[in-house]
GUGUDO-699530 format. One line per 3 residues: number of its first residue (from 0); their letters; for each residue x, y, z of N, C-alpha, C. Coordinates in pm, whole numbers. Atoms other than C-alpha are relative to their C-alpha. Layout:
% residues N
NUM	A	X:Y:Z:X:Y:Z:X:Y:Z; ...;
END
This chain:
% residues 401
0	MKN	-123:-12:34:-3186:8432:6743:72:98:66; -72:-144:-29:-3080:8793:6806:-25:8:163; 42:-37:-154:-3275:8802:7147:89:-111:100;
3	QAK	-61:96:-101:-3092:8461:7245:124:49:6; -144:-19:-28:-2741:8587:7177:30:156:96; -19:-125:-96:-2806:8936:7344:-39:-62:155;
6	LFE	0:77:-140:-2920:8683:7650:147:-28:64; -84:62:-49:-2628:8523:7669:120:108:44; -103:-96:-27:-2422:8854:7628:-23:76:145;
9	TIS	34:-52:-147:-2607:8964:7951:35:-75:92; -60:98:-84:-2528:8662:8136:97:-5:27; -166:-25:-36:-2181:8721:8079:27:116:65;
12	QEA	-21:-122:-53:-2162:9049:8163:-59:50:126; 47:-40:-154:-2369:9032:8496:49:-122:73; -28:107:-89:-2210:8728:8615:105:11:99;
15	IMA	-68:-31:-131:-2049:8716:8935:168:-62:14; -179:12:29:-1704:8570:8799:43:53:-101; -26:-52:91:-1480:8738:8602:18:-57:-124;
18	IAV	-6:57:127:-1467:8644:8238:57:83:-108; -92:-23:79:-1218:8690:7958:30:-75:-114; -17:104:127:-1188:8565:7616:100:77:-81;
21	FDP	-126:-62:88:-851:8588:7413:4:-83:-105; -16:64:159:-733:8500:7058:101:-77:25; -123:108:-74:-486:8228:7161:103:49:-120;
24	VGG	-86:-48:117:-283:8318:6835:95:126:52; -37:-147:12:-218:8698:6894:28:6:177; -9:-2:-104:-323:8665:7242:-95:128:87;
27	RCV	67:-110:-37:-539:8983:7242:-150:-15:41; 117:27:-88:-842:9009:7476:-124:27:-145; 102:-40:128:-1177:8997:7205:-124:-6:98;
30	FIN	135:-34:-52:-1430:8992:7495:38:4:149; -58:27:-200:-1420:9064:7922:-142:68:28; 135:-73:-59:-1721:9146:8119:16:97:99;
33	RLA	-41:-126:-50:-1767:9416:8333:52:-31:171; -105:35:-91:-1639:9226:8672:141:3:-46; -126:24:29:-1342:9129:8487:85:154:-16;
36	REW	-81:-140:-5:-1260:9504:8382:8:39:124; 0:-37:-151:-1333:9601:8770:117:-54:67; -111:62:-82:-1100:9370:8903:134:24:-55;
39	LEL	-114:-58:108:-840:9459:8608:48:117:43; -16:-100:-48:-864:9793:8689:3:77:-160; -23:-42:113:-954:9854:8306:-80:132:-55;
42	GFE	109:-61:20:-1256:10075:8313:-72:-12:-96; 107:51:56:-1564:10068:8113:-45:84:-135; 29:-58:116:-1521:10240:7818:106:-102:-104;
45	GEE	-73:89:60:-1360:10118:7500:-54:-143:-45; 36:168:5:-1565:9788:7448:68:-41:-101; -30:79:112:-1453:9731:7088:143:-17:-2;
48	DIP	-134:40:-16:-1101:9759:7128:61:15:156; -41:7:-126:-984:9629:7460:177:-19:13; -191:-10:-9:-622:9698:7598:32:-104:78;
51	LTL	-36:131:-66:-562:9371:7715:50:-117:-44; -55:110:84:-339:9073:7621:-6:-97:129; -5:120:-71:-294:8739:7782:160:37:75;
54	DDL	-103:-34:-71:55:8857:7880:12:113:109; 35:-122:-121:-82:9149:8078:-39:-81:121; 95:83:-139:-252:8887:8351:150:-118:55;
57	VYK	-93:60:-68:113:8695:8386:80:84:65; -39:-71:-112:261:8780:8692:140:-2:14; -104:-10:29:599:8965:8617:129:-84:99;
60	DEV	-124:66:-101:796:8842:8950:3:-116:-28; -32:117:21:937:8529:8859:30:-75:121; -29:70:-138:1043:8436:9236:-126:-3:60;
63	GDP	139:-3:-34:689:8532:9374:33:-51:161; -4:-1:-156:613:8466:9747:-105:-181:8; 104:134:-10:520:8039:9769:-55:1:106;
66	RLA	69:10:-158:379:8094:10120:-141:61:-35; 136:-85:37:112:8334:9947:-79:-80:-105; 63:65:63:51:8180:9656:87:-2:-155;
69	RPL	-82:21:112:198:8043:9290:-40:121:-100; 67:-127:108:176:8344:8993:-49:-96:-127; 104:78:87:-21:8291:8716:118:-8:-105;
72	SRE	-92:22:119:207:8172:8416:-86:-50:-138; 54:31:131:194:8125:8038:-8:-179:-16; 12:155:-22:196:7730:8113:-109:-8:54;
75	MLG	115:32:-33:-110:7769:8301:-127:34:-140; 122:-15:116:-300:7934:8025:9:-49:-162; 21:76:146:-198:7721:7745:-32:-166:45;
78	AEG	57:160:-86:-330:7425:7987:-131:4:37; 146:-12:-52:-703:7358:8080:10:-65:126; 25:41:-129:-817:7337:8411:-30:101:91;
81	LFQ	49:-103:-128:-891:7502:8749:167:30:68; -110:-67:-93:-594:7677:8933:-41:72:133; 56:-73:-139:-644:7763:9285:91:95:66;
84	DVI	-86:-87:-59:-432:8044:9473:120:42:-100; -97:-48:62:-279:8243:9181:2:142:13; -45:-170:-13:-125:8568:9164:-40:41:-122;
87	VQK	11:-68:139:-270:8769:8883:36:123:14; -45:-138:-14:-153:9074:8761:-111:114:-55; 105:-110:57:-364:9405:8683:87:57:-105;
90	TTG	-54:-108:101:-297:9652:8414:84:132:49; -96:-92:-30:-152:9880:8660:120:-44:85; -126:83:-20:121:9644:8762:-19:-55:156;
93	QRF	10:75:-116:-56:9538:9094:-62:-125:1; 23:132:-17:-183:9218:9190:-126:-55:51; 141:48:-113:-461:9009:9344:21:-155:-18;
96	IAN	9:162:-11:-476:8623:9468:-161:-65:-72; 120:81:64:-750:8419:9249:-2:-131:-26; 37:125:7:-907:8101:9148:-15:15:-158;
99	VGV	8:-16:181:-840:8056:8750:-56:-91:-61; 50:113:74:-1005:7858:8521:22:25:-123; -59:8:160:-876:7782:8149:-45:-76:-70;
102	RRL	37:89:99:-1073:7637:7875:23:11:-138; -17:-45:120:-1006:7632:7517:-127:-50:-79; 135:-25:91:-1301:7698:7285:25:-50:-145;
105	SFE	-1:34:133:-1322:7554:6924:-152:16:-30; 115:-38:54:-1590:7673:6706:-19:-73:-160; -12:46:171:-1724:7545:6333:75:45:-105;
108	DGS	-70:-93:114:-1556:7788:6137:161:-35:36; -119:24:-10:-1223:7645:6269:102:119:114; -82:-90:-134:-1115:7919:6522:-39:-34:123;
111	ERL	-37:51:-116:-1018:7895:6836:-11:125:90; 5:-109:-98:-1075:8106:7145:52:-56:149; -40:11:-128:-930:8114:7502:-47:49:98;
114	LVM	104:-35:-70:-1173:8114:7774:91:18:167; -51:-21:-121:-1020:8248:8119:-122:88:118; 69:-51:-54:-1222:8279:8419:42:17:137;
117	FQD	-61:7:-137:-1115:8402:8753:-84:72:97; 47:-46:-96:-1240:8496:9106:77:43:123; -59:-84:-99:-1080:8748:9336:-51:-60:175;
120	ISI	-11:29:-182:-990:8575:9693:92:41:68; -101:-33:-62:-746:8809:9816:-48:33:151; 54:11:-162:-994:8895:10119:-19:-93:73;
123	QKK	36:124:-77:-1065:8568:10193:114:-65:41; -148:70:-14:-687:8458:10148:60:135:165; -55:-89:-84:-603:8777:10388:-59:-46:116;
126	LQR	67:101:-98:-877:8643:10632:68:-116:56; -43:119:-31:-759:8328:10637:150:5:76; -152:-11:-43:-388:8419:10710:-25:56:155;
129	EIQ	30:-42:-131:-534:8633:10996:-58:-97:105; 66:82:-88:-761:8371:11129:149:-120:54; -152:87:-46:-420:8136:11125:79:52:87;
132	AKQ	-114:-68:-153:-216:8408:11314:-64:4:102; 67:-1:-144:-480:8431:11554:-4:-152:22; -10:116:-83:-487:8083:11622:114:-62:27;
135	EEI	-124:15:-77:-112:8053:11627:15:72:119; -46:-114:-130:-103:8329:11883:-66:-106:111; 72:60:-96:-391:8120:12072:82:-123:56;
138	RKA	-100:103:-49:-177:7822:12055:133:11:108; -162:-78:-76:146:7987:12186:-56:66:129; 25:-33:-145:-73:8168:12471:-21:-140:61;
141	YVE	20:115:-84:-208:7805:12550:125:-58:41; -107:63:-11:131:7652:12547:89:76:105; -60:-93:-116:275:7935:12761:-61:-14:134;
144	LLE	113:11:-124:-37:7918:13005:32:-133:47; -42:169:-64:38:7519:13048:158:32:59; -141:23:-42:415:7595:13103:-10:119:124;
147	QNR	50:-82:-119:304:7892:13348:-81:-84:104; 41:85:-96:90:7644:13546:86:-120:46; -124:128:-11:367:7363:13544:79:121:108;
150	QLK	-131:-60:-71:607:7614:13691:-68:86:142; 55:-58:-125:357:7786:13942:-24:-151:67; 0:145:-59:286:7403:14048:107:-24:101;
153	ELD	-105:51:-47:644:7344:14089:48:107:95; -21:-126:-134:694:7686:14302:-84:-24:117; 86:15:-129:396:7589:14520:89:-106:81;
156	QAK	-78:130:-61:568:7250:14585:143:63:82; -171:-63:-46:949:7432:14642:-64:63:103; 16:-107:-140:754:7699:14889:-70:-72:117;
159	DKF	37:120:-129:580:7368:15071:151:-13:100; -108:17:-81:926:7273:15116:80:76:91; -99:-86:-103:1103:7576:15203:-84:54:134;
162	IAL	75:-46:-124:818:7655:15457:15:-124:114; -37:86:-80:897:7323:15598:163:-3:47; -131:5:-1:1256:7350:15569:44:141:117;
165	TTH	-37:-120:-84:1277:7682:15737:-86:3:132; 35:-8:-147:1043:7598:16045:70:-86:44; -132:67:-64:1270:7318:16093:115:55:51;
168	ELR	-119:-102:-46:1567:7565:16103:-30:57:101; 20:-136:-119:1411:7841:16344:-50:-101:90; 43:70:-98:1255:7545:16550:149:-53:80;
171	TPL	-123:42:-67:1638:7424:16629:82:94:101; -55:-99:-111:1804:7730:16789:-95:44:116; 93:-65:-78:1489:7842:16922:-13:-88:113;
174	SAI	-6:102:-114:1458:7512:17123:90:39:82; -128:16:-77:1811:7525:17225:-1:105:69; -5:-101:-74:1779:7867:17329:-111:31:150;
177	VAT	75:-23:-90:1472:7832:17546:31:-132:107; -40:89:-124:1600:7499:17707:77:69:82; -111:-21:-92:1919:7640:17801:-47:132:85;
180	AEV	47:-116:-85:1753:7970:17911:-77:-78:147; 78:61:-96:1523:7727:18136:100:-60:126; -112:67:-124:1832:7592:18336:59:98:34;
183	LKL	-68:-113:-85:1986:7926:18406:-122:43:63; 114:-88:-95:1609:8057:18493:-30:-97:154; 27:88:-99:1577:7742:18721:114:-19:96;
186	KLH	-139:21:-45:1956:7764:18818:33:-126:39; -62:138:-21:2022:7419:18781:152:-29:-21; -128:15:24:2387:7479:18699:93:-8:87;
189	ETP	-39:5:-78:2618:7407:18912:134:68:48; -94:-71:-30:2930:7597:18862:9:101:-63; -16:-119:70:3027:7939:18735:21:-26:-156;
192	DQQ	-29:28:173:3182:7785:18419:-103:-73:-61; 106:54:32:2876:7582:18370:-85:62:-20; 100:-120:29:2664:7896:18367:74:63:-126;
195	DEF	-40:-49:161:2916:8050:18104:-11:-79:-113; 20:108:126:2890:7734:17884:-169:36:-40; 95:5:49:2527:7777:17889:-49:158:-59;
198	IQA	20:-161:27:2537:8179:17828:35:-21:-179; -69:20:136:2787:8091:17526:-102:-53:-83; 70:106:88:2521:7827:17363:-95:100:-36;
201	IYE	134:-82:6:2236:8074:17418:74:110:-118; -58:-88:93:2451:8345:17217:30:-70:-118; -13:34:117:2551:8120:16959:-116:-45:-110;
204	QGL	92:18:44:2232:7987:16902:-82:113:-75; 89:-125:16:2070:8362:16900:95:29:-123; -92:-47:124:2365:8422:16622:-44:-74:-120;
207	HLM	26:102:112:2270:8100:16420:-176:52:-59; 149:-69:46:1883:8256:16445:20:141:-59; 17:-116:54:1953:8586:16351:54:-10:-178;
210	ELV	-22:18:126:2155:8445:16026:-102:-70:-106; 112:74:67:1841:8224:15936:-108:114:-33; 98:-98:30:1627:8552:15973:39:79:-119;
213	NDI	-48:-129:114:1854:8794:15773:4:-90:-145; -21:65:134:1869:8523:15499:-173:46:-67; 120:-8:71:1499:8519:15467:-61:170:-41;
216	LDF	52:-150:23:1450:8921:15479:78:44:-75; -116:-68:98:1753:8993:15261:-66:-83:-127; 25:62:141:1570:8726:14978:-112:93:-11;
219	AKI	115:-42:16:1260:8906:15040:-7:136:-31; -12:-120:55:1396:9239:14988:35:-31:-152; -24:22:134:1579:9109:14656:-98:-28:-91;
222	RAG	150:23:87:1255:8983:14519:-64:125:-14; 57:-149:19:1102:9355:14583:41:89:-64; -78:-136:47:1385:9517:14447:24:57:93;
225	KME	-46:-144:-109:1453:9728:14758:125:-47:56; -133:-13:-55:1801:9587:14808:84:112:-25; -91:-111:90:2062:9887:14810:86:-62:-18;
228	FFV	-98:31:37:2349:9838:14675:101:142:9; -78:-80:19:2679:10062:14683:134:-41:-32; -102:63:72:2922:9957:14436:121:115:-36;
231	EQA	-130:-78:-6:3294:10080:14456:84:-99:-48; -120:85:55:3606:10002:14316:85:-66:159; -91:72:-108:3830:9774:14610:62:-105:-55;
234	DVL	-93:118:41:4075:9556:14593:-51:-136:94; 65:161:-39:3916:9184:14605:82:-79:79; -59:84:-59:4217:9024:14706:4:44:158;
237	EII	-11:-1:-127:4238:9209:15040:-124:-53:76; 158:35:-52:3855:9138:15101:17:-148:2; 20:134:-28:3901:8788:15039:94:-56:122;
240	RKC	-92:46:-93:4200:8759:15230:-72:-7:158; 80:-23:-119:3979:8905:15529:-105:-112:22; 92:100:-2:3723:8669:15460:43:-157:78;
243	LGN	-126:123:-36:3972:8345:15456:25:27:197; -18:-14:-122:4051:8474:15828:-80:-35:111; 133:47:-76:3704:8413:15963:-43:-146:-6;
246	FEH	83:147:-10:3707:8055:15841:132:-98:55; -95:80:-20:4058:7925:15974:-45:-79:107; 29:67:-114:3917:7802:16295:-88:-134:-24;
249	MAS	74:91:39:3648:7612:16103:74:-115:-73; -112:81:61:3887:7465:15834:103:-77:80; -93:55:-44:4130:7391:16078:-55:-126:97;
252	QQN	101:117:-63:3815:7141:16288:12:-70:-107; 28:86:94:3762:6987:15969:141:-39:-72; -120:28:58:4124:6953:15868:-18:16:-128;
255	VTL	-9:-67:98:4087:7135:15580:94:114:-30; -106:-131:8:4367:7347:15407:-56:101:-96; 18:-111:84:4323:7707:15273:94:45:-92;
258	NLE	-117:-60:56:4524:7815:14963:-33:101:-59; 39:-137:63:4494:8167:14861:109:43:-100; -111:-85:106:4689:8256:14526:12:147:-8;
261	TPA	-44:-138:-58:4873:8587:14606:66:78:-99; -62:-121:101:4907:8807:14280:92:101:68; -62:-127:-43:5149:9110:14308:-35:80:-3;
264	TPL	44:-144:-27:4962:9376:14258:-154:-63:13; 144:7:-56:4621:9458:14368:-101:-46:-93; 111:70:136:4324:9284:14190:-136:120:34;
267	LAW	78:-39:-23:4091:9573:14143:-133:-1:-43; 148:22:84:3690:9541:14075:-74:84:65; 107:-99:-76:3385:9728:14127:-95:-109:52;
270	VDI	101:40:-78:3179:9571:14397:-47:32:113; 29:-83:-96:2959:9652:14668:74:-86:102; -82:43:-61:3204:9554:14949:-84:-120:100;
273	LRF	77:68:-94:2944:9435:15217:-62:-122:-80; 19:113:53:2772:9204:14979:62:-106:-102; -110:90:56:3025:9079:14792:90:-108:114;
276	KEV	-61:86:-148:3169:8950:15173:-74:-99:11; 95:111:-5:2852:8776:15193:6:-107:-88; 12:100:94:2876:8598:14862:159:-86:26;
279	VSN	-106:66:-43:3248:8525:14947:4:-141:83; 15:104:-134:3191:8375:15284:-101:-95:-46; 63:60:14:2904:8196:15159:57:-137:-82;
282	VIN	-100:73:70:3132:8019:14900:101:-75:60; -156:84:-69:3432:7934:15117:-90:-77:94; 108:128:-87:3154:7780:15377:-16:-92:-32;
285	NAI	72:57:95:3024:7594:15133:136:-133:-22; -109:87:31:3362:7471:15034:68:-66:98; -16:86:-110:3467:7355:15373:-61:-82:56;
288	KFN	81:99:-67:3166:7231:15505:-35:-89:-107; 52:111:31:3094:6995:15203:141:-77:-62; -134:86:25:3479:6883:15174:2:-138:78;
291	REG	-37:143:-82:3645:6576:15290:97:24:83; -124:-1:-71:3875:6536:15564:119:-40:-45; -168:-49:52:4236:6644:15493:-28:46:-134;
294	GRV	-1:-86:93:4079:6828:15193:50:127:-41; -104:-122:31:4196:7140:15012:-129:91:-24; 77:-114:63:4011:7479:14945:105:86:-99;
297	DIA	-73:-102:61:4203:7656:14652:-71:106:-76; 98:-130:70:4102:8028:14548:152:49:-85; -89:-79:100:4250:8153:14199:-25:91:-71;
300	FTV	72:-112:72:4233:8427:13988:24:13:-158; -20:-20:127:4188:8503:13641:-51:147:-51; 11:-194:10:4218:8910:13480:1:-15:-138;
303	DEE	-20:-40:133:4114:9005:13159:-56:170:-32; 9:-134:1:4030:9374:13015:-135:37:72; 149:-44:-59:3645:9366:13146:-50:-52:133;
306	SLR	34:64:-109:3634:9132:13405:106:-97:98; -57:98:-107:3775:8915:13725:-82:-111:15; 83:122:-45:3716:8573:13776:74:-85:121;
309	IAV	-58:70:-136:3770:8412:14134:-64:-153:-15; 45:137:-35:3773:8042:14133:32:-56:120; -19:87:-116:3689:7853:14455:-3:-140:-20;
312	ADT	23:141:23:3752:7499:14415:57:-98:141; 21:78:-119:3687:7226:14686:52:-162:-54; -28:167:13:3794:6861:14726:-100:-89:40;
315	GRG	104:87:-62:3472:6745:14826:-63:-127:-83; 104:90:98:3202:6486:14714:-46:44:-129; 54:-35:110:3087:6692:14463:-149:10:-7;
318	IPA	122:-39:1:2757:6765:14354:-79:-111:-151; 54:92:108:2558:6490:14100:-36:117:-131; 30:-72:130:2484:6635:13746:-173:9:23;
321	AKL	117:-23:11:2121:6593:13800:-61:121:82; 59:-108:-84:2095:6837:14085:112:91:16; -43:-128:57:2315:7091:13954:-70:133:3;
324	HHV	89:-141:31:2063:7346:13847:-84:5:136; 59:20:-79:1896:7289:14202:78:120:127; -52:-29:-82:2176:7470:14359:-37:161:-11;
327	FNE	20:-161:-37:2089:7846:14296:-187:26:-36; 169:-13:-37:1691:7766:14278:-34:49:129; 35:-30:-105:1500:7949:14505:-84:-76:61;
330	FET	94:139:-78:1323:7714:14793:28:-128:-60; -54:126:8:1524:7445:14706:148:-44:42; -135:24:-64:1802:7277:14840:56:-139:-37;
333	VEN	-64:128:93:2052:6989:14706:-55:-92:79; 46:116:-74:1947:6763:14977:-162:46:74; 113:-27:-47:1620:6702:15158:-3:43:157;
336	VAR	-3:-66:-126:1524:6843:15499:57:-80:106; -87:87:-134:1634:6531:15719:144:8:-41; -126:27:-3:1956:6538:15587:79:152:-31;
339	HHK	-59:-128:29:2005:6939:15530:93:41:80; -86:-53:-109:2276:7116:15688:-96:127:36; 69:-134:-44:2239:7449:15880:-16:102:-97;
342	GTG	71:-108:112:2021:7715:15688:-88:3:-67; 133:-4:82:1752:7803:15494:27:-49:-164; 1:40:105:1881:7693:15170:34:128:-105;
345	LGM	-5:-128:85:1890:8065:15027:123:58:-13; -126:-40:-23:2255:8119:15062:74:29:-145; -57:-33:148:2337:8060:14691:-93:89:-88;
348	PIS	69:-79:106:2042:8193:14503:22:169:56; 0:-154:-27:2062:8528:14742:139:57:-75; -135:-48:7:2465:8522:14682:18:29:-180;
351	KRY	17:47:131:2378:8437:14267:-90:170:-41; 77:-124:23:2127:8746:14271:108:115:24; -98:-159:-18:2387:9001:14470:116:-2:-129;
354	MMS	-114:-20:122:2644:8907:14199:-64:68:-118; 52:-43:119:2423:8972:13895:-28:140:5; 65:-111:-10:2275:9283:14051:173:122:22;
357	MGG	-112:-58:36:2663:9400:14071:42:23:-134; -43:39:130:2704:9324:13703:64:-94:13; -79:111:23:2884:9012:13751:-98:-135:-5;
360	NLS	72:108:21:2796:8645:13786:44:-129:104; -13:121:-96:2791:8312:14016:-35:-107:-37; 6:114:69:2837:7981:13850:78:-95:38;
363	LES	-23:132:-53:2934:7639:13940:49:-128:-99; -46:133:66:3140:7313:13783:6:-86:146; 1:88:-103:3109:7009:13975:1:-152:-57;
366	TEN	-15:161:28:3219:6640:13938:24:-111:98; 0:81:-98:3101:6373:14149:93:-86:49; -114:66:-55:3353:6243:14397:131:69:-33;
369	VGT	-100:-95:22:3592:6482:14273:29:149:54; 12:-130:-81:3494:6824:14402:-90:113:-127; 71:-115:32:3340:7146:14317:76:143:-28;
372	VFY	-82:-115:32:3467:7474:14155:-110:109:-30; 101:-128:12:3252:7809:14211:16:98:-87; -43:-91:71:3317:8090:13982:-57:130:31;
375	IDI	76:-115:-24:3245:8447:14114:86:88:-101; -74:-81:103:3303:8693:13798:-75:145:52; 45:-163:-36:3303:9066:13887:81:98:-135;
378	PTT	-65:-50:99:3337:9329:13647:120:104:25; -123:-99:-60:3686:9556:13658:-70:166:-69; 20:-96:40:3504:9846:13465:-161:12:35;
381	KVL	162:-2:-43:3185:10028:13536:-111:-63:-105; 72:67:113:2884:9858:13362:-162:16:74; 123:-13:-63:2588:9961:13600:-33:138:-34;
384	DES	31:-118:1:2392:10270:13617:56:80:78; -89:-86:-94:2566:10547:13763:-59:17:152; 85:9:-140:2300:10577:14050:50:-125:85;
387	MYG	-32:114:-103:2440:10220:14189:148:37:55; -97:-21:-18:2789:10343:14243:25:117:119; -1:-67:-118:2892:10496:14588:68:-63:121;
390	SRG	-55:14:-104:3025:10449:14910:-82:-28:128; 74:20:-112:2887:10266:15202:58:25:133; -84:-11:-124:3122:10300:15458:103:-88:27;
393	DVW	-96:76:-57:3314:10109:15695:-77:-133:20; 126:90:-13:3132:9808:15627:89:-143:107; -60:107:-92:3413:9587:15841:-11:12:154;
396	ADL	-6:-25:-106:3346:9790:16133:-143:-14:78; 134:18:-43:2945:9730:16132:-43:-86:-85; 66:130:83:2877:9387:16030:-136:7:-2;
399	AS	155:6:-32:2510:9444:16126:-92:61:-97; 38:-82:90:2480:9677:15851:-50:-69:-116;
END
């Protein structure tokens, strides 16, 4: 009998599960094996008087972290069963996560004991969380990869469209120049006036061709981050007034009225005058080109402490809501190649990048069959790196700069 008791004690001490036995009345620990001592950090001396009670195991933080595990409570210790992912408190105040089994033992002499078995699974839970985090990272990376793949396909399709459009646009002025030059070379003109008309046609087509090439080169520079900016304080109203003068003939031909709000004081803002002129010219050109017969282009201003907003509103046919996001998309045009107006379709994307590089923005609102409003926002205070500020010189005298 003695050997059998010794066998049972040895088995209990060497078990790979922590075992502790308590008196349910006072909560005092009456037996604890080596593994339980190690996990609870009790030490291995004082076998007769074990400094441990049921309350010592109960996790004192009432809130806990439900995402991590539920805390060991008095209710669990008062019930029988297996409880998984439970926070157990050590005698040092630290804690670990365990699977806890509770059994109530009754003996022939009428006494009762509470058997508490637990297995530390903190490392497994940590590894599990790390695996879940890695899986989530992989899932997010996969989703991002799919999205990037979709964007690359769209970009590839857009580039194909852009190449087709550019080829179409470059061929038109080149064909006109070659055909007209051939007439002059073969001296097929009949009068000096006719010769002058042919020369004028070559000149105009050459200018158009240069505009196309400049658009492509400017776009390439912006994307490569090699576009130079010289931002300085200037009177925006005066710049717009000069730009409008260049479009009076075009507006007259299309029977479009140009209306410019004229505040009494100068409208000072920080812009690269040359790039700002290009933006304003692009916006006004669109407002006239896509207007209706007898329509209007109204230019108004709104000023606050930090920015100036220029609203260029036309009374044209407007842009369908489904196509609004295409206006500033690179390599995209609102209309297909067959119905496309002159140009590469890069004017608005380039203009938006110009304004953002100057610390401003370019946006629009449009209602189909009512008209479109482009908003040019410019900072009235310095918002860029100091290296961006400086004077380019006389941009009005050197348009090719």
